[in-house]
ChimeraX commands (.cxc) that place a marker at each C-alpha (Angstrom):
marker #1 position -161.93,71.24,-89.28 radius 0.5
marker #1 position -160.01,70.41,-92.40 radius 0.5
marker #1 position -157.01,68.26,-91.99 radius 0.5
marker #1 position -154.04,68.79,-94.27 radius 0.5
marker #1 position -152.62,65.54,-95.51 radius 0.5
marker #1 position -148.89,65.52,-95.47 radius 0.5
marker #1 position -146.94,63.44,-97.92 radius 0.5
marker #1 position -144.95,60.84,-96.16 radius 0.5
marker #1 position -141.30,61.30,-96.86 radius 0.5
marker #1 position -139.25,58.23,-97.60 radius 0.5
marker #1 position -135.52,58.26,-97.02 radius 0.5
marker #1 position -133.52,57.28,-100.09 radius 0.5
marker #1 position -130.33,55.35,-99.52 radius 0.5
marker #1 position -127.54,56.74,-101.68 radius 0.5
marker #1 position -125.24,54.32,-103.49 radius 0.5
marker #1 position -121.52,54.88,-103.60 radius 0.5
marker #1 position -119.73,54.50,-106.92 radius 0.5
marker #1 position -117.60,51.85,-105.23 radius 0.5
marker #1 position -120.67,49.58,-105.24 radius 0.5
marker #1 position -120.97,49.96,-109.02 radius 0.5
marker #1 position -117.25,49.28,-109.32 radius 0.5
marker #1 position -117.61,45.98,-107.47 radius 0.5
marker #1 position -120.18,44.88,-110.04 radius 0.5
marker #1 position -118.37,46.30,-113.06 radius 0.5
marker #1 position -119.49,44.76,-116.39 radius 0.5
marker #1 position -122.06,42.53,-114.69 radius 0.5
marker #1 position -125.03,41.86,-116.97 radius 0.5
marker #1 position -122.93,42.42,-120.08 radius 0.5
marker #1 position -121.22,39.03,-120.14 radius 0.5
marker #1 position -122.73,37.99,-123.46 radius 0.5
marker #1 position -122.32,41.27,-125.29 radius 0.5
marker #1 position -119.72,40.96,-128.05 radius 0.5
marker #1 position -118.59,43.25,-130.84 radius 0.5
marker #1 position -121.42,41.82,-132.95 radius 0.5
marker #1 position -123.93,43.29,-130.49 radius 0.5
marker #1 position -122.43,46.80,-130.29 radius 0.5
marker #1 position -122.84,49.52,-132.89 radius 0.5
marker #1 position -119.81,51.68,-133.63 radius 0.5
marker #1 position -121.06,55.27,-134.03 radius 0.5
marker #1 position -120.56,57.05,-137.33 radius 0.5
marker #1 position -119.81,60.77,-137.33 radius 0.5
marker #1 position -121.35,62.35,-140.42 radius 0.5
marker #1 position -121.71,65.86,-141.76 radius 0.5
marker #1 position -125.36,66.78,-142.23 radius 0.5
marker #1 position -126.58,68.14,-145.56 radius 0.5
marker #1 position -129.76,70.18,-146.18 radius 0.5
marker #1 position -131.46,66.95,-147.30 radius 0.5
marker #1 position -130.24,64.71,-144.48 radius 0.5
marker #1 position -133.19,62.99,-142.72 radius 0.5
marker #1 position -132.18,64.55,-139.40 radius 0.5
marker #1 position -132.41,68.05,-140.93 radius 0.5
marker #1 position -135.56,67.43,-142.96 radius 0.5
marker #1 position -137.36,66.02,-139.91 radius 0.5
marker #1 position -136.89,69.35,-138.15 radius 0.5
marker #1 position -137.56,68.00,-134.65 radius 0.5
marker #1 position -134.03,67.49,-133.37 radius 0.5
marker #1 position -132.59,70.95,-133.92 radius 0.5
marker #1 position -130.23,69.55,-136.54 radius 0.5
marker #1 position -128.98,71.94,-139.20 radius 0.5
marker #1 position -126.94,71.48,-142.34 radius 0.5
marker #1 position -123.24,71.67,-141.56 radius 0.5
marker #1 position -123.57,70.10,-138.12 radius 0.5
marker #1 position -121.84,66.84,-137.23 radius 0.5
marker #1 position -124.15,64.00,-136.14 radius 0.5
marker #1 position -123.40,60.92,-134.02 radius 0.5
marker #1 position -125.52,58.12,-135.48 radius 0.5
marker #1 position -125.72,56.14,-132.22 radius 0.5
marker #1 position -126.06,58.74,-129.47 radius 0.5
marker #1 position -127.87,61.30,-131.63 radius 0.5
marker #1 position -125.53,63.98,-130.36 radius 0.5
marker #1 position -125.11,67.06,-132.54 radius 0.5
marker #1 position -121.90,69.06,-132.80 radius 0.5
marker #1 position -121.56,72.60,-134.08 radius 0.5
marker #1 position -119.70,72.39,-137.39 radius 0.5
marker #1 position -117.98,75.76,-136.92 radius 0.5
marker #1 position -116.78,74.97,-133.41 radius 0.5
marker #1 position -115.89,71.48,-134.53 radius 0.5
marker #1 position -114.87,68.36,-132.65 radius 0.5
marker #1 position -111.55,67.13,-131.30 radius 0.5
marker #1 position -110.52,63.60,-132.19 radius 0.5
marker #1 position -107.54,61.29,-131.94 radius 0.5
marker #1 position -107.12,59.19,-135.11 radius 0.5
marker #1 position -106.48,55.57,-134.20 radius 0.5
marker #1 position -106.57,53.59,-137.44 radius 0.5
marker #1 position -107.19,54.09,-141.14 radius 0.5
marker #1 position -108.31,51.73,-143.85 radius 0.5
marker #1 position -109.75,52.10,-147.32 radius 0.5
marker #1 position -112.57,49.88,-148.55 radius 0.5
marker #1 position -114.58,49.55,-151.76 radius 0.5
marker #1 position -118.20,49.19,-150.65 radius 0.5
marker #1 position -120.64,47.59,-153.07 radius 0.5
marker #1 position -124.26,48.73,-152.83 radius 0.5
marker #1 position -127.39,47.40,-154.49 radius 0.5
marker #1 position -129.54,49.87,-156.49 radius 0.5
marker #1 position -131.74,52.13,-154.38 radius 0.5
marker #1 position -134.81,50.30,-153.06 radius 0.5
marker #1 position -133.31,46.88,-153.64 radius 0.5
marker #1 position -131.49,44.55,-151.30 radius 0.5
marker #1 position -131.40,44.70,-147.51 radius 0.5
marker #1 position -129.95,48.17,-147.06 radius 0.5
marker #1 position -126.62,46.61,-146.05 radius 0.5
marker #1 position -123.63,46.43,-148.40 radius 0.5
marker #1 position -123.86,43.75,-151.06 radius 0.5
marker #1 position -120.13,43.25,-150.51 radius 0.5
marker #1 position -117.12,45.01,-149.02 radius 0.5
marker #1 position -113.94,44.79,-151.07 radius 0.5
marker #1 position -110.42,45.33,-149.74 radius 0.5
marker #1 position -108.28,48.23,-150.94 radius 0.5
marker #1 position -106.11,45.70,-152.79 radius 0.5
marker #1 position -109.10,44.44,-154.79 radius 0.5
marker #1 position -109.27,44.96,-158.56 radius 0.5
marker #1 position -113.01,45.63,-158.36 radius 0.5
marker #1 position -112.68,49.19,-159.71 radius 0.5
marker #1 position -111.26,47.84,-162.97 radius 0.5
marker #1 position -114.62,46.14,-163.52 radius 0.5
marker #1 position -116.72,49.30,-163.15 radius 0.5
marker #1 position -118.10,51.79,-165.64 radius 0.5
marker #1 position -119.92,55.14,-165.48 radius 0.5
marker #1 position -123.19,56.16,-167.03 radius 0.5
marker #1 position -123.48,59.50,-168.87 radius 0.5
marker #1 position -124.00,62.30,-166.36 radius 0.5
marker #1 position -123.59,59.95,-163.39 radius 0.5
marker #1 position -120.49,59.99,-161.18 radius 0.5
marker #1 position -121.11,56.57,-159.67 radius 0.5
marker #1 position -119.04,53.52,-160.56 radius 0.5
marker #1 position -121.33,50.66,-161.64 radius 0.5
marker #1 position -120.82,46.93,-162.03 radius 0.5
marker #1 position -122.45,44.78,-164.71 radius 0.5
marker #1 position -124.79,43.34,-162.05 radius 0.5
marker #1 position -126.32,46.81,-161.52 radius 0.5
marker #1 position -124.63,47.45,-158.18 radius 0.5
marker #1 position -122.36,50.43,-157.64 radius 0.5
marker #1 position -119.05,50.85,-155.81 radius 0.5
marker #1 position -118.08,53.57,-153.33 radius 0.5
marker #1 position -114.42,54.27,-152.65 radius 0.5
marker #1 position -114.58,54.66,-148.86 radius 0.5
marker #1 position -111.83,56.12,-146.64 radius 0.5
marker #1 position -112.49,55.01,-143.06 radius 0.5
marker #1 position -110.96,56.88,-140.12 radius 0.5
marker #1 position -111.38,55.20,-136.73 radius 0.5
marker #1 position -111.12,57.85,-134.03 radius 0.5
marker #1 position -111.57,58.60,-130.35 radius 0.5
marker #1 position -113.87,61.60,-129.92 radius 0.5
marker #1 position -113.02,63.93,-127.04 radius 0.5
marker #1 position -115.74,65.73,-125.14 radius 0.5
marker #1 position -115.42,68.95,-123.13 radius 0.5
marker #1 position -114.98,66.98,-119.90 radius 0.5
marker #1 position -111.96,65.13,-121.25 radius 0.5
marker #1 position -113.79,61.85,-121.76 radius 0.5
marker #1 position -113.35,59.89,-124.99 radius 0.5
marker #1 position -115.46,57.51,-127.04 radius 0.5
marker #1 position -114.82,55.56,-130.27 radius 0.5
marker #1 position -116.38,56.48,-133.61 radius 0.5
marker #1 position -115.89,56.08,-137.34 radius 0.5
marker #1 position -115.62,58.87,-139.89 radius 0.5
marker #1 position -116.19,57.79,-143.50 radius 0.5
marker #1 position -114.94,60.06,-146.26 radius 0.5
marker #1 position -115.86,59.42,-149.89 radius 0.5
marker #1 position -116.16,61.16,-153.25 radius 0.5
marker #1 position -115.22,64.85,-152.86 radius 0.5
marker #1 position -114.11,64.18,-149.28 radius 0.5
marker #1 position -111.42,61.72,-150.35 radius 0.5
marker #1 position -109.03,64.63,-150.84 radius 0.5
marker #1 position -109.67,65.62,-147.21 radius 0.5
marker #1 position -108.80,62.08,-146.16 radius 0.5
marker #1 position -105.55,62.21,-148.13 radius 0.5
marker #1 position -104.69,65.55,-146.53 radius 0.5
marker #1 position -105.34,64.13,-143.07 radius 0.5
marker #1 position -103.23,61.05,-143.79 radius 0.5
marker #1 position -100.42,63.29,-145.07 radius 0.5
marker #1 position -100.55,65.30,-141.84 radius 0.5
marker #1 position -100.18,62.10,-139.83 radius 0.5
marker #1 position -97.37,60.76,-142.01 radius 0.5
marker #1 position -95.35,64.00,-141.87 radius 0.5
marker #1 position -95.68,64.53,-138.12 radius 0.5
marker #1 position -92.26,64.16,-136.50 radius 0.5
marker #1 position -90.88,63.81,-133.00 radius 0.5
marker #1 position -87.30,63.50,-131.81 radius 0.5
marker #1 position -86.30,60.49,-129.74 radius 0.5
marker #1 position -83.10,58.95,-128.47 radius 0.5
marker #1 position -82.25,57.77,-131.98 radius 0.5
marker #1 position -83.26,60.98,-133.72 radius 0.5
marker #1 position -86.42,62.04,-135.59 radius 0.5
marker #1 position -89.23,59.50,-135.97 radius 0.5
marker #1 position -92.84,59.35,-137.14 radius 0.5
marker #1 position -95.08,58.87,-134.08 radius 0.5
marker #1 position -98.25,56.74,-134.16 radius 0.5
marker #1 position -101.40,58.33,-135.53 radius 0.5
marker #1 position -102.92,58.35,-132.04 radius 0.5
marker #1 position -100.15,60.59,-130.68 radius 0.5
marker #1 position -101.85,63.79,-131.90 radius 0.5
marker #1 position -105.21,65.49,-131.40 radius 0.5
marker #1 position -106.96,66.96,-134.47 radius 0.5
marker #1 position -109.82,69.42,-134.77 radius 0.5
marker #1 position -112.44,68.64,-137.39 radius 0.5
marker #1 position -114.79,71.39,-138.54 radius 0.5
marker #1 position -117.18,71.64,-141.49 radius 0.5
marker #1 position -117.06,74.06,-144.40 radius 0.5
marker #1 position -119.44,74.81,-147.23 radius 0.5
marker #1 position -118.24,73.59,-150.62 radius 0.5
marker #1 position -119.64,73.71,-154.13 radius 0.5
marker #1 position -119.15,72.69,-157.73 radius 0.5
marker #1 position -121.17,73.05,-160.93 radius 0.5
marker #1 position -123.76,70.60,-159.56 radius 0.5
marker #1 position -124.53,72.42,-156.32 radius 0.5
marker #1 position -123.25,72.96,-152.77 radius 0.5
marker #1 position -122.78,70.85,-149.66 radius 0.5
marker #1 position -120.79,70.76,-146.41 radius 0.5
marker #1 position -117.51,68.91,-146.09 radius 0.5
marker #1 position -114.76,68.29,-143.56 radius 0.5
marker #1 position -111.81,70.49,-142.68 radius 0.5
marker #1 position -108.93,69.04,-140.64 radius 0.5
marker #1 position -106.26,70.76,-138.56 radius 0.5
marker #1 position -103.68,69.43,-136.13 radius 0.5
marker #1 position -104.06,70.70,-132.56 radius 0.5
marker #1 position -101.13,69.18,-130.74 radius 0.5
marker #1 position -99.73,66.02,-129.16 radius 0.5
marker #1 position -101.77,63.87,-126.79 radius 0.5
marker #1 position -100.81,64.77,-123.23 radius 0.5
marker #1 position -103.12,62.46,-121.26 radius 0.5
marker #1 position -101.49,59.06,-120.76 radius 0.5
marker #1 position -104.87,57.36,-120.21 radius 0.5
marker #1 position -106.21,58.76,-123.48 radius 0.5
marker #1 position -103.09,57.59,-125.32 radius 0.5
marker #1 position -103.43,54.03,-124.05 radius 0.5
marker #1 position -107.17,53.99,-124.75 radius 0.5
marker #1 position -106.56,55.13,-128.34 radius 0.5
marker #1 position -103.79,52.56,-128.75 radius 0.5
marker #1 position -106.07,49.79,-127.49 radius 0.5
marker #1 position -108.81,50.86,-129.92 radius 0.5
marker #1 position -106.29,50.77,-132.77 radius 0.5
marker #1 position -105.31,47.22,-131.82 radius 0.5
marker #1 position -108.96,46.13,-131.59 radius 0.5
marker #1 position -109.65,47.39,-135.11 radius 0.5
marker #1 position -106.55,45.67,-136.49 radius 0.5
marker #1 position -107.56,42.39,-134.88 radius 0.5
marker #1 position -111.06,42.58,-136.35 radius 0.5
marker #1 position -112.75,43.01,-132.98 radius 0.5
marker #1 position -114.61,46.19,-133.99 radius 0.5
marker #1 position -117.84,45.57,-135.84 radius 0.5
marker #1 position -118.75,48.18,-138.45 radius 0.5
marker #1 position -122.32,48.06,-139.72 radius 0.5
marker #1 position -122.63,50.13,-142.86 radius 0.5
marker #1 position -126.16,50.81,-144.04 radius 0.5
marker #1 position -127.56,52.41,-147.14 radius 0.5
marker #1 position -128.69,55.47,-145.17 radius 0.5
marker #1 position -125.11,56.63,-145.74 radius 0.5
marker #1 position -126.03,56.88,-149.40 radius 0.5
marker #1 position -129.72,57.56,-148.91 radius 0.5
marker #1 position -131.85,59.64,-151.25 radius 0.5
marker #1 position -131.00,62.66,-149.15 radius 0.5
marker #1 position -127.27,62.30,-149.69 radius 0.5
marker #1 position -127.24,60.60,-153.09 radius 0.5
marker #1 position -128.76,63.71,-154.63 radius 0.5
marker #1 position -126.00,65.89,-153.20 radius 0.5
marker #1 position -123.17,66.66,-155.64 radius 0.5
marker #1 position -120.73,64.26,-154.00 radius 0.5
marker link #1:1,2 radius 0.2
marker link #1:2,3 radius 0.2
marker link #1:3,4 radius 0.2
marker link #1:4,5 radius 0.2
marker link #1:5,6 radius 0.2
marker link #1:6,7 radius 0.2
marker link #1:7,8 radius 0.2
marker link #1:8,9 radius 0.2
marker link #1:9,10 radius 0.2
marker link #1:10,11 radius 0.2
marker link #1:11,12 radius 0.2
marker link #1:12,13 radius 0.2
marker link #1:13,14 radius 0.2
marker link #1:14,15 radius 0.2
marker link #1:15,16 radius 0.2
marker link #1:16,17 radius 0.2
marker link #1:17,18 radius 0.2
marker link #1:18,19 radius 0.2
marker link #1:19,20 radius 0.2
marker link #1:20,21 radius 0.2
marker link #1:21,22 radius 0.2
marker link #1:22,23 radius 0.2
marker link #1:23,24 radius 0.2
marker link #1:24,25 radius 0.2
marker link #1:25,26 radius 0.2
marker link #1:26,27 radius 0.2
marker link #1:27,28 radius 0.2
marker link #1:28,29 radius 0.2
marker link #1:29,30 radius 0.2
marker link #1:30,31 radius 0.2
marker link #1:31,32 radius 0.2
marker link #1:32,33 radius 0.2
marker link #1:33,34 radius 0.2
marker link #1:34,35 radius 0.2
marker link #1:35,36 radius 0.2
marker link #1:36,37 radius 0.2
marker link #1:37,38 radius 0.2
marker link #1:38,39 radius 0.2
marker link #1:39,40 radius 0.2
marker link #1:40,41 radius 0.2
marker link #1:41,42 radius 0.2
marker link #1:42,43 radius 0.2
marker link #1:43,44 radius 0.2
marker link #1:44,45 radius 0.2
marker link #1:45,46 radius 0.2
marker link #1:46,47 radius 0.2
marker link #1:47,48 radius 0.2
marker link #1:48,49 radius 0.2
marker link #1:49,50 radius 0.2
marker link #1:50,51 radius 0.2
marker link #1:51,52 radius 0.2
marker link #1:52,53 radius 0.2
marker link #1:53,54 radius 0.2
marker link #1:54,55 radius 0.2
marker link #1:55,56 radius 0.2
marker link #1:56,57 radius 0.2
marker link #1:57,58 radius 0.2
marker link #1:58,59 radius 0.2
marker link #1:59,60 radius 0.2
marker link #1:60,61 radius 0.2
marker link #1:61,62 radius 0.2
marker link #1:62,63 radius 0.2
marker link #1:63,64 radius 0.2
marker link #1:64,65 radius 0.2
marker link #1:65,66 radius 0.2
marker link #1:66,67 radius 0.2
marker link #1:67,68 radius 0.2
marker link #1:68,69 radius 0.2
marker link #1:69,70 radius 0.2
marker link #1:70,71 radius 0.2
marker link #1:71,72 radius 0.2
marker link #1:72,73 radius 0.2
marker link #1:73,74 radius 0.2
marker link #1:74,75 radius 0.2
marker link #1:75,76 radius 0.2
marker link #1:76,77 radius 0.2
marker link #1:77,78 radius 0.2
marker link #1:78,79 radius 0.2
marker link #1:79,80 radius 0.2
marker link #1:80,81 radius 0.2
marker link #1:81,82 radius 0.2
marker link #1:82,83 radius 0.2
marker link #1:83,84 radius 0.2
marker link #1:84,85 radius 0.2
marker link #1:85,86 radius 0.2
marker link #1:86,87 radius 0.2
marker link #1:87,88 radius 0.2
marker link #1:88,89 radius 0.2
marker link #1:89,90 radius 0.2
marker link #1:90,91 radius 0.2
marker link #1:91,92 radius 0.2
marker link #1:92,93 radius 0.2
marker link #1:93,94 radius 0.2
marker link #1:94,95 radius 0.2
marker link #1:95,96 radius 0.2
marker link #1:96,97 radius 0.2
marker link #1:97,98 radius 0.2
marker link #1:98,99 radius 0.2
marker link #1:99,100 radius 0.2
marker link #1:100,101 radius 0.2
marker link #1:101,102 radius 0.2
marker link #1:102,103 radius 0.2
marker link #1:103,104 radius 0.2
marker link #1:104,105 radius 0.2
marker link #1:105,106 radius 0.2
marker link #1:106,107 radius 0.2
marker link #1:107,108 radius 0.2
marker link #1:108,109 radius 0.2
marker link #1:109,110 radius 0.2
marker link #1:110,111 radius 0.2
marker link #1:111,112 radius 0.2
marker link #1:112,113 radius 0.2
marker link #1:113,114 radius 0.2
marker link #1:114,115 radius 0.2
marker link #1:115,116 radius 0.2
marker link #1:116,117 radius 0.2
marker link #1:117,118 radius 0.2
marker link #1:118,119 radius 0.2
marker link #1:119,120 radius 0.2
marker link #1:120,121 radius 0.2
marker link #1:121,122 radius 0.2
marker link #1:122,123 radius 0.2
marker link #1:123,124 radius 0.2
marker link #1:124,125 radius 0.2
marker link #1:125,126 radius 0.2
marker link #1:126,127 radius 0.2
marker link #1:127,128 radius 0.2
marker link #1:128,129 radius 0.2
marker link #1:129,130 radius 0.2
marker link #1:130,131 radius 0.2
marker link #1:131,132 radius 0.2
marker link #1:132,133 radius 0.2
marker link #1:133,134 radius 0.2
marker link #1:134,135 radius 0.2
marker link #1:135,136 radius 0.2
marker link #1:136,137 radius 0.2
marker link #1:137,138 radius 0.2
marker link #1:138,139 radius 0.2
marker link #1:139,140 radius 0.2
marker link #1:140,141 radius 0.2
marker link #1:141,142 radius 0.2
marker link #1:142,143 radius 0.2
marker link #1:143,144 radius 0.2
marker link #1:144,145 radius 0.2
marker link #1:145,146 radius 0.2
marker link #1:146,147 radius 0.2
marker link #1:147,148 radius 0.2
marker link #1:148,149 radius 0.2
marker link #1:149,150 radius 0.2
marker link #1:150,151 radius 0.2
marker link #1:151,152 radius 0.2
marker link #1:152,153 radius 0.2
marker link #1:153,154 radius 0.2
marker link #1:154,155 radius 0.2
marker link #1:155,156 radius 0.2
marker link #1:156,157 radius 0.2
marker link #1:157,158 radius 0.2
marker link #1:158,159 radius 0.2
marker link #1:159,160 radius 0.2
marker link #1:160,161 radius 0.2
marker link #1:161,162 radius 0.2
marker link #1:162,163 radius 0.2
marker link #1:163,164 radius 0.2
marker link #1:164,165 radius 0.2
marker link #1:165,166 radius 0.2
marker link #1:166,167 radius 0.2
marker link #1:167,168 radius 0.2
marker link #1:168,169 radius 0.2
marker link #1:169,170 radius 0.2
marker link #1:170,171 radius 0.2
marker link #1:171,172 radius 0.2
marker link #1:172,173 radius 0.2
marker link #1:173,174 radius 0.2
marker link #1:174,175 radius 0.2
marker link #1:175,176 radius 0.2
marker link #1:176,177 radius 0.2
marker link #1:177,178 radius 0.2
marker link #1:178,179 radius 0.2
marker link #1:179,180 radius 0.2
marker link #1:180,181 radius 0.2
marker link #1:181,182 radius 0.2
marker link #1:182,183 radius 0.2
marker link #1:183,184 radius 0.2
marker link #1:184,185 radius 0.2
marker link #1:185,186 radius 0.2
marker link #1:186,187 radius 0.2
marker link #1:187,188 radius 0.2
marker link #1:188,189 radius 0.2
marker link #1:189,190 radius 0.2
marker link #1:190,191 radius 0.2
marker link #1:191,192 radius 0.2
marker link #1:192,193 radius 0.2
marker link #1:193,194 radius 0.2
marker link #1:194,195 radius 0.2
marker link #1:195,196 radius 0.2
marker link #1:196,197 radius 0.2
marker link #1:197,198 radius 0.2
marker link #1:198,199 radius 0.2
marker link #1:199,200 radius 0.2
marker link #1:200,201 radius 0.2
marker link #1:201,202 radius 0.2
marker link #1:202,203 radius 0.2
marker link #1:203,204 radius 0.2
marker link #1:204,205 radius 0.2
marker link #1:205,206 radius 0.2
marker link #1:206,207 radius 0.2
marker link #1:207,208 radius 0.2
marker link #1:208,209 radius 0.2
marker link #1:209,210 radius 0.2
marker link #1:210,211 radius 0.2
marker link #1:211,212 radius 0.2
marker link #1:212,213 radius 0.2
marker link #1:213,214 radius 0.2
marker link #1:214,215 radius 0.2
marker link #1:215,216 radius 0.2
marker link #1:216,217 radius 0.2
marker link #1:217,218 radius 0.2
marker link #1:218,219 radius 0.2
marker link #1:219,220 radius 0.2
marker link #1:220,221 radius 0.2
marker link #1:221,222 radius 0.2
marker link #1:222,223 radius 0.2
marker link #1:223,224 radius 0.2
marker link #1:224,225 radius 0.2
marker link #1:225,226 radius 0.2
marker link #1:226,227 radius 0.2
marker link #1:227,228 radius 0.2
marker link #1:228,229 radius 0.2
marker link #1:229,230 radius 0.2
marker link #1:230,231 radius 0.2
marker link #1:231,232 radius 0.2
marker link #1:232,233 radius 0.2
marker link #1:233,234 radius 0.2
marker link #1:234,235 radius 0.2
marker link #1:235,236 radius 0.2
marker link #1:236,237 radius 0.2
marker link #1:237,238 radius 0.2
marker link #1:238,239 radius 0.2
marker link #1:239,240 radius 0.2
marker link #1:240,241 radius 0.2
marker link #1:241,242 radius 0.2
marker link #1:242,243 radius 0.2
marker link #1:243,244 radius 0.2
marker link #1:244,245 radius 0.2
marker link #1:245,246 radius 0.2
marker link #1:246,247 radius 0.2
marker link #1:247,248 radius 0.2
marker link #1:248,249 radius 0.2
marker link #1:249,250 radius 0.2
marker link #1:250,251 radius 0.2
marker link #1:251,252 radius 0.2
marker link #1:252,253 radius 0.2
marker link #1:253,254 radius 0.2
marker link #1:254,255 radius 0.2
marker link #1:255,256 radius 0.2
marker link #1:256,257 radius 0.2
view
């Protein structure tokens, strides 16, 4: 007579979220801004490594989160709350040289651009030491997901996308609300914006770029205070941004930016 062995069932004790709450942040005591990577949101091109690899489902025109690996449909777009803006001049070593990190990051008030020159047929701004400078518009945002949650990220606009950055900044500067003392310009993090991607071209080729539209004012008080806190953290230098040369990798450097 064959006996059928039955798998012994083991009861699993379920944990309430209140237990996690009691131990909130435990184990992360020594993690500082230096140990956390701020995600970049970038528009993928046909030659982006994520697209060329072909294993992730990434397609040109999608938006890619460099930390989570999440992909967003460029046509549907993403909703963000802009928290802080700053412009930097990023100095890069020639391709294949250096560490892959910026050789230097110059403030917007720097006169570094007056020391640059361009080579025939090349749109880059070079220094005498062989390095080149990128005029970088940096938008710190809170990204909103479909469940209403938010997470911080950085959107860098350069070259042809600088005009999109200026348009976005103009939209923030011209937004008005009426208070007890009359009309006023609210903080950048008072409005939600939708960012989509569009195909663009010039005489050198085609690529995908950003398109920005205002959705409406922030209605969630928690989101507003989270965005405000992120703005303050950036201003106080508590947010660590780690640029790497993948931003200007072979895949993107050959695009007509």
